[in-house]
N, C-alpha and C positions, 0 to 999 in steps of 0.2 A: 806683320805689315811692313813693307819696305818703304823707305823714303824715296821720292822721285824728284830729280832735278828738273829745271825748266827744259833742258835739252832732251832729257828722257821723256818728258811730257810731250814735247814736239813729236818724238818718235811714236808715242802711244796714240797721238792724234794725227797719224800720218795718212789715214784714209782720205781719199780725194774729196769726199763730201765735206770734211771739215775745212780744207783749204779753199774750196769753192765758196763756202759760207763766209769765210774771212774776207776773200776778195770782193764778194758781193757787198758785204757790210762796208768795206773801205770805199767802194764806188759810191755808195749812198751816203757816206760821211757819218755813219752811226757806229756805236760800240756794240759788239756782240760777244756773248759768253755761253759756253756750255756749262750747265749748272746741275746741282742736285745729285740724284742717285747715280748717274753715269760717272761723274767725277769720283764719288765715294767708292764705287765699285772698281775703278781703275786702281785706286790705292789698295783695296782689299784683294785685288787680283781675282775678282768674281766676274763671270760673264754678265753682261747687261744689254738688254734690247732697247731700253727706253732712253732716247737722247732728247734732252730738253735744252733749248737755246733761248736765252733772254736777250732781247735787243733794247738798248736804251733809245727808244723811239718806237716805230711801228714794226712789230714782228711780222705782220701780214705783208707789209711792203717788201721786207727782206725775202720772205718766202716766195712772193710773186716774182721778184727779180731773179731768184734762184731758178724758178721754173722756166723763165725766159732764157736764162743762161744755159740750162741743161737740155731744153727742148723736149722732144718726145721721150727721152730716157727717164723723165721724172713725172710723177703724178701728184697733183696738188689738190688738197681739200681745204677750203677756207670756212671758218666758223666766226663770222663777223660779230654775232651777238656776244661771243665770249672773247673776242679779240685775239683769236688764235688761228694758226694754220698748221696743217700737217703735210709734210713733203715725203714722198716715198721715192727713193732713188737707189738703184744698185743693191736691192735687198735690205736697205736701211730705212728706218722711219725716224724723221726728225720733227719735233713739235716746236714751233716758234711762237713766242709771246712777247709783248712789250713789257718792259720793267714797270712794276706797279706797286702802289701801297694800298693797304686795306684797312678798313675799320668795320666793326661788328656791332649789331644790336644784341641785347641780352637774350632775346627769344628766338634767334635764328643763327645758323652757321653760314648763311649766305652773306658775304661781305659787301660793303660799299667800296667799289674799286675806282682808283684814280691813277693817272699816269704818275710814275715815280722814277727815282734814280736806281742804279744798281744796288746801292746801300739799302734803299727802301725795300727792294725786292728780296734781298737776302734777310732783312729783318723779319719778314713775314714767314720765313721758312720754319718748318716744324722742329727740326733738331739740328744741332751744330754740325753733325756729320753730313747733313743734307744741305748745308748752307755754303758749300764750297763752289767756287766758280773759276773757270779757266778761260782766259781771253783768246778769241779766235782772230782778232785783227792782226794783220801781218806784222806790224811793228812791235807787237807785244805777244806774239803767238806762243801759247804754252805757259803764259804767266798765271800763277795761282793767286786768287783773292780768297783770303781766309779771315774774315772779320771776327769770328768767334772761337778761334782755336779748335776748329773741327778736326784738324789733323792730330792734335794731342788726344782728343777724345777717341779718334780711331785707333791710335796706338794703345791707349789705355783700355779700350773696350767699354766705353761709357756712352749711354744715351742721356743727353741733356738738351734742354731747349736753349735757343739763342738768347731769348729775353726772359722776362718773368714767367715761370711755368704756369702760374695761376692765370695769367692773361692768355697765354698760349692755349691752354686747355679750355678755358671758359669761352674764348672767342670761337674756337672750333673743337667741340668735344670729341669728334672722331679722331683727333690727334692722340687721345688717350689710348685708343685701340691700336693706332699706328705705333705708338711708343712701345707697347707690349709686343706687338708683332715684330718690330725690328729687334727688340731684345731677344726674342725667341729665335728668329731666323739667323741672327748674327752671333747669338750666345753672348751678348753684351750685358753688362750690369746697368740698371737704371740708377742714375745719380740720386743721392739722398733727397735733395730739394725737389727734384722732379718727381720722385716717388711719393713724397709727402703731398705734393700738389695733386697727384692722381687721386689720392684718398679724399682730399678736400673737395675735388670737383666731380667725383664719380656720378653724383645725381644728374649732372648736366648731360649725361649720355642719353637721357630720356628724349632730348629734342632731335636726336639723330634717327634717320629712317632705319628700319630693321634690315633692309637690303644692304645698306652700307656697312652695318655692323656685321652682318653675315659674311660679307665679302672679306672683311678683315679676319673674322673667325676662321674662314676656310684657309686663308693663308697661314694662320697659326697652326691649324690642323695639319697642313702639308709640310711643316717644318720638320727637320730631322729629329728633334726632341720636343714634341708639342706640349708636354707637361709643363715646360718652363712658362709658357704663356698662361696656362690655367692657374698655376700657382700664383703668378703675378696678379691676375684678375681677382683671385680670391683674396689676396693680401690687401688690395686697395679697395675692395668692396664692389668692383664692377661686375663680378660674376653673379652675385645675387640679383643684380638688376637686369642682367642679360639672360642668364641660364640658371634660374633659381633651383631647377631640378638637380643640377650638378652641385651647386653650392650646398644643398641640403644633405649631400652624402657625407660631408665632413663631420668628424667627431666619433668618439667611442663612449658608449654607455656601459657601465659596470654594475652588475647586480649579483649579490652573493659571491663576490670575488670572480665573477666570470664576465668578460667583455668580448664584444665582437671586434673584428678588424675595422680600421678606418676605411670606409668604402670610397671616400674621395681619393685618398692616395693610392688605394688599390686600383681604382679606375684609371688613374693617370699612369700607373705602372703597366696596366694592360694596353693602354693607348700607345705608350712608348715601345712596348714589346711588338705590337703590330707594325709600328713605323720602322723599327729595326729590321724586322723580317722582310718588309716590303722593299727596304733599301737595296737589297740584292736582286730584286726582280725587275724585269723589263716590262713595266706596265705604265699606262699613262696616268696623269694626275686625277682624272675623273674616276678611274678604278680605285686608286689609292684612297681618295677622299671619303667615299661612302662607307668603306670598310672601317675607316677611322671613326666616322660618326657612329657606326654600330658599336665600336669599342667604347667610345665615350658614353653612350647611352645604355650599355648592356645591363647596368645595375640600377637604373633610375627608379625602378619600382621598389627598391629595398626600403627607403624611408616609410613608404605607405604600408608595407607588409610586415614591418618589424614587430615581433611579438616575443614576450618572455614566457617560456614554458619550464616549469620546475624541473622536469626530468631532462629535457633536451637543451635547455638554456635558450639562447637567442636564436630565433628562427626567422626566415624570410620566405615563407611558403608562397608559391605562385608569383614571385617577384618578376619572373620573366614574362608572364602573361600580363600582369599589371603594367610592366614597363612597355610592352608592345602597345598597349592602349594609350600610353602617354606620348608616343612618338608623333602621331599625326597632329595633335594640338600644338606641340612644340614646333614642328616644321611649319605649321600654318602661321603661328605667331612670329617666327623668325623669317618668314617669306622664303623658306627653302622649298625646293621643288616637291609638288604633291603628286608625283607620278611614280614610275617604276623604281626610281631611286629611293623614294620614301618607303615603298613596299619592300624593297631589298633590306633596308635598315630594320623595318618592323619584323621581317622574317628572322633575321639574325638575332635580334634581341629576344624574340620568342623562343628560338631553338637553342640558344647558347648553353643551356644546361643539359641538353640531351646527350651529347657525346661524353660529358663528364659522368653522367649517371651510368651510361653504358660502360665506360672505362672503369668505373668503380665497382662494377658487378661482372658477371660472366658475359663475355662478348659473344652473343648469339647471332646467328644468321638473321633471325627474325627481327631483332632489335636494330641491327645495322641496316637491314632492308627497309624498315620503316623510316629510319633516319634519312637514308638515301632518297627515298621517294619524297619526303617532305621538304628536304633541302634542295633537291633537283640540281640545276646547274650551279647553284651556289654552295655546293657541299665543300669544295676546297677552301673557300673563304670562311665558311663556318668552322672548319677544322683549324684554320689558322687563328681565328678568334679564340677558340676554346683552348688551344695550346698557349696562347698569350695570356689567357685567364688563370693559368696555374702560377700563382705568385707566392705559394707557401714558402715560409722560411725553413720548414722542415725538409731538408734536402732528400731524405730517404723517401718521404711521401711524394715529393715532387718528381723524383726519378721514377717511382712506381706509376704515377699518373701518366707521365710521358711515355713509358714503356707500354702501358695499356693503350694509349692513343696510337702508338705504332701498330699495335695489333688491330685496332679499329680501322686504321688506314689500309692495312693489308686485306681485311675482309671487304672493305669498300671497293678496293681494286678488283678483288676476286669476283664479287657479285656483279660489278659493272661489266666485267669481261663476259660473264655468263648471260646477263640479261640487263638491258639498258633501263635501269630503274630511275635514272635521272629524268627521263622524259616519259615516265610510266603513266598510262591512263588505264582506267578500269575497262577490262574487255567487255563487260556488260554495262550498257548505258541505261540511264533512267528511261529514255524513250523506248528502248527495247523491252524493258520490264513492263511498262505501261501497255505496250502493244500485245505482249505475250499473255499478260494476266487480265487485260481489259480494265485497267485501273486508271482513275484520274490522278493528277498530282496529289500525293498524300505521303504521310509519315512512313508507311510500310516500304515505299520505294527506297528511301534513304537507309532503312534498316537492312534491306536486301543488298544494296550496293556495298554497305559497310561489311556485311557478312562475307561477300565475295572477296573484298579487298583484304580482310583479315585472313581469310583462308589462303590466299596467294602469298601474302607476306609471311605467314607461318608455315609455308611449304606443305599445307594440307592438300592443295591441288596445284597443278602446273599453271604457269602464266599463259594460258591459252584460252581462246574464246569458247570452244565447245565444252571444255572442262568447267569453265566459269559459268556457262549457261546451265549445265546440268546441276551444278552445285546450287545455283540460284533457284532452280525449280524444286530441288530437295528442301531448301529452307522455306520456300513459299508454301510447300505442302505442310510443313511443320507449323506454319502460321495459319493453316486452314484456307490457303489461297490456291486456286486451280487455274491452269491455262485455259484460254478461250476454246481451243480445239479439243479439249479432253472429253 
């Protein structure tokens, strides 16, 4: 991080909108400051879209005067119940609010708000690095106000609260998640006293809505190294309160000198591997996010399926199936979307063992064809997850798995070129079977459809309707069933 002089700050705030705000504030006789994350990111040389302005007076009045000054070039939205206004001008969004002080009751994060000074407003900020303000009034344009040595914390890479961290976190427990999120995004260290306060106040997170918690979780997930956030949550006790399924993965049990790997740290390594792979890809955050959720949840079935077998040692049979069943309740509890995004995560959790099993054995057309059909359009994401799942410290074994995965990918490409199994549907439908054999809906129809599917996947018959129909009739005859017109 480089230091910035007042003259340099003037240059950084050279955009016309900032000068217009300063002139408007001067005309109204009020002080106005750009505050918080925008100032922080100027020092960190990070792009920032959120511009927040604090007015010692009415933020709405400044915003309305700005709208009058700029005319049709600006769009204004006023939220009088919250005392805020949003101005959109020249591709920039600026939020205006009056300086205020806050007080809280113990059972709510909604504060009692009163008008206040700039000092009052900065006192209520969550972290020192977010309590920086730069004056926009023309006589002091570019002057930095740093009440809590936020610049030093930026230089040292420290997350600390401006006031007593116990009060900060107890008043608004969501700040605990924001603390960990900033530490993850910026790769900063949480100051010792702040870290200790996280542990003391963790239970307070229970008064926060799951939607707000999930919003912070998603931001942690989308960070370059998301494991940082989950380790911090586990360290202070928040993870067990928010995602107990993930917290339960930690630990190694040893019996007869044989232990299993620590599935918590393995999971985080897989998550980081996926994030690292995605970093070089041109995909939007929505696409990145749900694959990372699949990586985080891929082994959540292991604690419930862990067994000791004298010959095999520790086993986790069917943990993928159990894990899939755990996804929906978790998404429902965390107010995450219960739509195709959840179905996508369920599918990848369920299938994440399949490519590994194939790669550990002979890579046959039949096995790869089945995988391609079941994964469908998500086959590439599944393969990315499975390659990220290879975290063995045995480099020879790791190289062998990755080489086998390369072979699986080649077969996938070859089969896809020959026949589009990503969007495969059975050539013989249940309706056709019922009409042909004169059957009502019954178990035999499912048996016949499965027989046709297996025959195509195993290359017994070609993937064509007539061949599939004849094979269905053959199997029906073996079951003692005859077509209506026979």
